[in-house]
C-alpha positions in Angstrom: 75.3 -26.6 48.8 78.8 -25.7 48.8 81.2 -27.2 46.4 82.4 -29.4 49.2 79.3 -30.6 50.4 78.3 -31.6 46.5 81.8 -33.5 46.4 80.9 -35.4 49.4 77.3 -36.2 48.8 78.7 -37.9 45.4 81.2 -39.8 47.1 79.3 -41.2 49.9 76.5 -41.6 47.0 79.1 -44.0 44.6 81.3 -45.1 47.4 84.3 -43.4 46.3 87.0 -40.9 47.8 86.3 -37.3 48.1 89.5 -36.5 45.3 87.7 -39.4 43.1 84.5 -37.6 43.1 86.2 -33.7 42.7 88.0 -34.9 39.6 84.9 -36.6 37.9 82.8 -33.7 38.6 85.6 -31.6 37.3 86.4 -34.0 34.2 82.3 -33.5 33.7 82.2 -29.8 33.6 84.8 -29.4 31.7 83.6 -31.8 28.8 80.3 -29.5 29.0 82.3 -26.8 28.8 84.2 -27.8 26.1 81.1 -29.4 23.9 79.5 -25.7 24.6 82.2 -23.7 23.6 82.1 -25.5 20.4 78.3 -24.8 20.0 76.9 -28.4 20.6 73.8 -29.2 22.8 75.0 -31.0 25.8 71.5 -33.0 26.9 70.9 -35.2 30.3 68.0 -37.3 29.6 65.9 -36.6 32.6 68.1 -33.3 33.8 68.1 -31.1 31.1 70.6 -29.5 28.3 73.4 -26.9 28.3 73.6 -25.0 25.2 75.8 -21.8 23.9 73.1 -18.5 23.7 74.0 -15.3 22.1 73.4 -12.1 23.5 73.3 -9.0 21.1 75.6 -5.4 21.6 72.8 -3.1 23.4 72.6 0.4 25.2 72.4 -0.1 29.0 73.0 2.6 31.8 75.3 3.3 34.6 72.9 2.8 37.6 74.8 5.5 39.5 74.7 8.5 37.1 72.2 7.7 34.5 74.9 7.6 31.3 74.6 5.8 28.9 77.0 2.5 28.3 77.3 -0.1 25.2 77.4 -3.3 26.5 79.8 -5.4 24.2 78.1 -8.6 22.3 78.6 -11.9 24.7 78.0 -15.7 24.9 76.6 -17.3 27.6 75.7 -20.7 28.7 71.6 -21.6 28.9 70.5 -24.7 31.4 67.1 -25.6 30.1 65.4 -28.5 32.5 63.5 -31.2 31.4 59.7 -32.0 31.8 60.9 -34.6 33.8 63.0 -32.6 36.5 60.6 -30.1 35.9 57.4 -32.4 37.2 59.9 -33.7 40.2 60.5 -30.3 41.2 56.8 -29.4 41.3 
């Protein structure tokens, strides 16, 4: 599903304009990203939760040359599906 298809589906389901649906989806993601950046966990019952995970620095290899490369430590957003969502999908 593309962003345009998602916006259209949300607009149709909520009975609002596509512009309103796009602003709402954008505001939702801005809020989630802002909270996770602050190291807060964002939970949505029945769907799952978003949290911040820390990746340690490590050594990797360049696949073309086989040369060793240092990979810096980083942060990433992690999504964990709820048991309700998992059971609905299976």
